[in-house]
Backbone bond lengths (Angstrom), bond angles and torsions (degrees), N, CA, C in turn:
res aa  C-N    CA-C-N  psi(-1)  N-CA   C-N-CA  omega(-1)  CA-C   N-CA-C  phi
1 M - - - 1.453 - - 1.513 110.19 -
2 R 1.341 115.41 -43.16 1.453 119.94 -177.93 1.534 110.80 -62.17
3 S 1.357 118.29 -39.61 1.465 121.17 -178.59 1.528 110.62 -68.92
4 S 1.351 118.31 -34.94 1.455 117.80 177.67 1.513 111.59 -71.12
5 L 1.302 118.93 -32.44 1.458 121.61 175.22 1.527 109.64 -66.00
6 A 1.314 117.17 -41.11 1.463 120.96 177.75 1.524 110.32 -63.77
7 A 1.324 117.66 -39.27 1.466 121.02 179.44 1.521 110.86 -65.50
8 V 1.335 116.71 -41.40 1.472 120.57 178.20 1.525 110.31 -64.29
9 C 1.311 117.45 -43.03 1.468 120.94 178.82 1.528 110.76 -64.21
10 A 1.320 116.78 -43.03 1.466 120.15 178.81 1.522 110.27 -62.96
11 A 1.328 117.25 -41.75 1.464 120.68 179.48 1.525 110.50 -64.26
12 A 1.324 117.11 -40.24 1.464 120.95 179.30 1.522 111.14 -64.65
13 L 1.318 116.64 -37.13 1.456 120.07 179.22 1.524 112.14 -72.34
14 L 1.335 116.97 -33.55 1.458 120.71 -177.71 1.521 113.31 -86.19
15 A 1.320 119.12 -22.01 1.462 121.92 -174.87 1.532 113.46 -52.98
16 P 1.336 120.33 -47.09 1.469 118.29 -179.96 1.524 112.42 -59.45
17 A 1.302 118.23 -38.59 1.470 120.87 179.46 1.520 110.94 -67.66
18 L 1.330 116.92 -36.26 1.454 120.00 -179.33 1.515 112.01 -73.04
19 L 1.323 117.97 -29.49 1.451 122.01 -178.23 1.519 113.17 -90.89
20 A 1.312 117.94 -11.35 1.466 121.37 -179.33 1.521 110.10 -67.05
21 P 1.369 117.44 150.59 1.458 119.06 177.29 1.522 110.45 -60.28
22 M 1.324 115.64 143.89 1.460 119.85 179.68 1.527 108.79 -74.26
23 P 1.321 118.61 126.62 1.454 119.49 178.40 1.521 110.50 -70.70
24 A 1.340 115.32 156.90 1.461 119.42 175.80 1.520 108.15 -61.94
25 L 1.321 116.09 140.43 1.452 118.76 177.73 1.510 109.23 -58.23
26 A 1.290 115.63 136.87 1.460 120.18 -177.18 1.510 110.90 -83.59
27 G 1.303 114.42 142.32 1.452 121.09 172.59 1.515 107.83 -94.82
28 E 1.311 116.64 -150.73 1.458 120.54 178.98 1.521 109.80 -62.65
29 G 1.297 117.05 140.14 1.463 121.58 177.51 1.511 113.70 72.44
30 G 1.336 119.08 10.29 1.458 121.07 178.19 1.517 113.82 81.36
31 A 1.339 119.17 3.75 1.457 121.61 179.62 1.529 109.74 -73.38
32 P 1.333 117.75 150.45 1.463 119.70 177.58 1.530 110.63 -60.11
33 D 1.310 116.40 152.26 1.454 123.99 -178.76 1.532 108.91 -100.24
34 G 1.334 117.05 115.12 1.462 122.16 -176.45 1.516 113.71 -59.94
35 E 1.331 116.98 -39.00 1.462 119.89 179.88 1.531 110.04 -65.49
36 H 1.327 116.68 -41.73 1.467 119.53 178.25 1.533 110.37 -64.12
37 I 1.312 116.90 -40.96 1.472 119.93 178.87 1.525 109.50 -61.67
38 F 1.337 116.93 -44.48 1.462 119.95 177.99 1.526 110.47 -57.23
39 H 1.342 116.56 -49.97 1.462 119.93 -176.17 1.525 112.71 -66.80
40 S 1.316 117.59 -30.04 1.463 119.29 -178.48 1.527 113.41 -90.18
41 R 1.330 118.63 -25.06 1.465 120.42 -174.37 1.530 114.73 -116.95
42 C 1.324 118.17 -27.36 1.468 121.26 -169.65 1.525 114.04 -112.07
43 Q 1.325 115.93 -31.26 1.455 121.05 -171.44 1.523 113.25 -64.07
44 I 1.298 118.36 -18.27 1.460 119.47 179.29 1.533 110.52 -61.08
45 C 1.341 116.68 -29.31 1.464 120.71 179.68 1.528 112.78 -116.20
46 H 1.310 117.20 -37.19 1.469 122.37 -174.26 1.525 111.87 -100.03
47 T 1.327 115.19 161.98 1.448 122.24 171.05 1.528 107.54 -128.73
48 V 1.310 115.57 164.73 1.465 121.67 170.88 1.530 108.55 -130.00
49 A 1.329 116.31 14.88 1.455 121.14 -179.77 1.526 109.70 -62.62
50 A 1.321 116.06 143.58 1.465 120.77 -179.63 1.529 110.81 -55.67
51 N 1.295 117.64 -38.12 1.466 122.22 176.68 1.515 108.48 -122.69
52 G 1.341 115.39 65.15 1.457 120.31 -178.51 1.511 110.85 -54.50
53 K 1.323 116.28 134.22 1.451 120.19 -174.85 1.522 112.23 -71.42
54 P 1.344 117.12 141.66 1.466 120.65 175.50 1.527 109.28 -61.41
55 G 1.300 116.10 153.07 1.447 120.20 178.37 1.515 113.88 93.68
56 Q 1.343 118.55 0.99 1.464 120.86 173.91 1.533 107.88 -57.39
57 A 1.297 117.21 156.27 1.463 121.73 179.45 1.526 111.72 -74.32
58 A 1.328 117.21 -15.34 1.465 122.07 -178.46 1.529 107.89 -150.80
59 P 1.327 117.83 166.19 1.467 119.58 -175.91 1.528 114.34 -67.90
60 N 1.321 114.68 157.04 1.454 122.57 174.56 1.522 108.08 -68.92
61 L 1.317 117.50 131.93 1.465 121.14 -177.66 1.529 113.09 -97.78
62 R 1.326 118.30 0.36 1.467 119.71 174.54 1.529 106.75 -66.68
63 G 1.319 116.49 126.12 1.460 121.01 179.65 1.517 114.45 80.27
64 V 1.314 118.15 14.62 1.467 120.72 -176.18 1.525 112.49 -65.29
65 V 1.330 118.33 -36.89 1.466 120.00 -178.36 1.527 108.90 -67.76
66 G 1.322 115.67 124.08 1.454 122.44 -178.75 1.522 113.88 93.53
67 R 1.320 116.64 -4.39 1.469 121.53 -176.98 1.530 109.99 -95.29
68 P 1.341 117.68 139.43 1.463 119.18 173.28 1.531 110.29 -62.70
69 A 1.304 116.64 143.01 1.469 121.38 178.88 1.526 109.53 -60.93
70 A 1.314 115.41 143.53 1.465 123.17 175.35 1.529 112.54 59.90
71 S 1.325 117.33 35.71 1.462 119.91 -174.58 1.530 114.64 -110.54
72 T 1.321 118.28 6.20 1.468 119.66 178.34 1.529 109.79 -95.81
73 A 1.303 116.47 179.22 1.464 122.07 -179.03 1.530 112.55 -72.29
74 F 1.319 118.25 -6.64 1.466 121.47 178.39 1.526 109.08 -55.70
75 R 1.321 116.86 131.95 1.476 120.97 -174.52 1.516 114.65 -94.44
76 G 1.327 117.74 -8.81 1.456 119.70 -172.86 1.517 116.37 -96.28
77 Y 1.327 118.15 15.61 1.469 119.13 178.82 1.525 110.21 -61.96
78 S 1.319 116.22 144.90 1.459 120.61 174.66 1.527 108.99 -72.47
79 A 1.309 116.07 155.43 1.464 120.98 175.94 1.526 109.46 -60.17
80 A 1.318 116.19 -36.29 1.470 120.65 -179.27 1.529 111.30 -62.25
81 L 1.327 117.46 -44.29 1.463 120.05 -179.66 1.530 110.40 -70.26
82 R 1.334 117.28 -39.34 1.473 120.00 177.69 1.528 110.84 -61.10
83 A 1.315 117.92 -35.51 1.469 121.95 -177.53 1.527 113.11 -88.57
84 S 1.332 118.02 -2.71 1.464 120.88 -171.82 1.525 114.26 -68.82
85 G 1.303 118.10 -30.41 1.466 120.46 -177.64 1.525 113.71 71.77
86 L 1.318 117.46 12.95 1.463 121.30 -177.06 1.521 111.55 -80.55
87 T 1.323 115.41 151.51 1.456 122.50 168.75 1.512 106.31 -121.74
88 W 1.326 116.13 129.82 1.465 121.66 -173.24 1.524 112.00 -73.70
89 T 1.309 114.99 111.07 1.464 123.13 170.60 1.523 106.77 -108.69
90 P 1.327 118.31 163.33 1.467 118.30 176.25 1.535 112.54 -55.15
91 A 1.317 117.59 -42.58 1.473 120.37 -179.32 1.528 111.34 -65.28
92 L 1.330 116.97 -39.16 1.463 120.07 -179.88 1.526 111.26 -69.85
93 I 1.320 117.20 -38.95 1.466 119.94 176.37 1.522 109.57 -61.93
94 D 1.328 116.74 -42.25 1.464 120.53 177.57 1.526 110.53 -58.71
95 T 1.321 117.12 -46.37 1.474 121.33 178.80 1.521 110.70 -62.28
96 F 1.316 116.89 -43.73 1.460 121.87 -179.90 1.523 111.08 -60.00
97 L 1.326 116.49 -43.45 1.459 120.62 -178.48 1.531 113.18 -68.40
98 Q 1.325 116.98 -19.32 1.471 120.78 177.17 1.522 111.62 -76.06
99 G 1.311 116.50 -23.68 1.460 121.36 179.85 1.514 109.42 178.18
100 P 1.328 117.24 84.48 1.462 120.25 -176.03 1.527 113.94 -53.51
101 A 1.325 117.39 -43.08 1.468 120.35 -177.50 1.525 112.35 -72.09
102 K 1.330 117.42 -20.45 1.463 119.97 175.26 1.520 110.38 -72.85
103 L 1.338 116.63 -39.21 1.459 120.94 -179.80 1.521 111.12 -78.62
104 V 1.329 116.73 -41.95 1.466 122.16 -178.14 1.527 108.39 -131.48
105 P 1.343 117.18 84.16 1.461 119.08 177.99 1.531 110.10 -56.73
106 G 1.317 115.88 128.96 1.455 120.91 -178.90 1.520 113.71 99.91
107 T 1.343 117.25 -3.09 1.452 119.26 176.95 1.520 110.10 -66.57
108 K 1.323 116.33 155.64 1.464 121.06 176.96 1.527 111.58 -86.63
109 M 1.321 117.01 -16.51 1.470 121.71 -178.84 1.528 108.48 -66.98
110 A 1.323 116.07 126.13 1.461 120.04 -176.13 1.518 113.71 -120.08
111 I 1.327 118.46 -10.23 1.463 121.17 -176.33 1.520 110.05 -79.43
112 I 1.315 116.06 135.08 1.466 122.89 177.81 1.524 107.90 -119.98
113 L 1.310 116.10 135.82 1.472 121.16 172.18 1.520 106.92 -109.49
114 K 1.309 116.52 108.66 1.467 121.11 -176.60 1.523 113.09 -78.15
115 D 1.310 118.17 -31.57 1.459 122.19 -173.87 1.535 111.05 -77.85
116 P 1.345 117.92 116.78 1.465 120.71 -179.16 1.529 113.33 -59.31
117 A 1.323 117.77 -34.93 1.465 120.54 179.65 1.523 110.62 -68.70
118 E 1.324 117.18 -38.80 1.467 120.26 176.99 1.519 110.72 -65.95
119 R 1.337 116.59 -43.04 1.472 119.65 178.10 1.519 110.61 -61.00
120 A 1.320 116.48 -45.06 1.467 120.39 -179.22 1.528 110.79 -61.65
121 A 1.312 116.72 -41.89 1.468 120.38 179.69 1.524 110.63 -65.40
122 L 1.319 117.08 -44.27 1.460 120.87 -179.76 1.524 110.75 -65.09
123 V 1.316 117.11 -46.64 1.467 120.93 -179.53 1.528 110.46 -62.99
124 G 1.320 117.29 -41.21 1.458 120.65 177.60 1.518 111.87 -62.19
125 W 1.314 116.84 -40.77 1.455 121.14 179.21 1.517 110.56 -67.05
126 L 1.345 117.10 -43.34 1.469 120.06 177.81 1.528 110.96 -63.97
127 A 1.333 116.93 -38.54 1.464 120.29 178.38 1.525 111.05 -62.40
128 A 1.323 116.67 -35.38 1.467 120.58 179.02 1.536 110.86 -67.64
129 L 1.323 117.82 -21.41 1.462 122.39 178.32 1.531 112.10 -91.12
130 S 1.323 117.08 0.53 1.456 122.23 -177.93 1.522 109.85 -103.92
131 P 1.329 117.07 141.57 1.468 118.93 177.31 1.534 109.96 -67.37
132 P 1.324 117.00 153.06 1.468 119.51 176.66 1.532 110.16 -59.61
133 A 1.325 116.73 153.34 1.466 121.72 178.89 1.524 109.78 -55.76
134 G 1.316 115.40 142.41 1.451 120.32 177.82 1.516 114.32 90.45
135 R 1.341 117.49 0.48 1.482 120.36 179.28 1.491 111.14 -103.69
C-alpha cells in the first residue's frame, strides 16, 4: 500500500512537467535551435528544400530573407499578402511571427511564435538559408 501511495505522489509531482510544452532543443549556450523550431513548428506546411515540391500547403522558405512577399511560384498566397508590398527582412519576419494577421490582415498564416528567443533562432536559421543581398 505504501509503495502505491508513493507512486501516486510521484506521478502527481511529475505530471506538470510531462504535460508542459516541449522546449526547443538548445544549441550552444542553451539558446533555442532554429532548425529544430522549423522542423517542429513550420515544416508541417513549409519546406526549405532546394527544390521544394509544388503543392506544398505554404511557400518554400529557403531564400525568404530579402525576397518580396508572395513572390514565389506558390499559388496559395492570400490576396492580402500579394498586395502587401513587403520585402522579408529578419526584423519583418520577427514581427510577422509575433502576429501574422496584425501585420497583414487577411493573411492565411496563423502560427504565432510568442517566445522572442525562438523567433530569433528561427529567423537566424532562415537567414542562413538565404543568399546574401544582391545575389
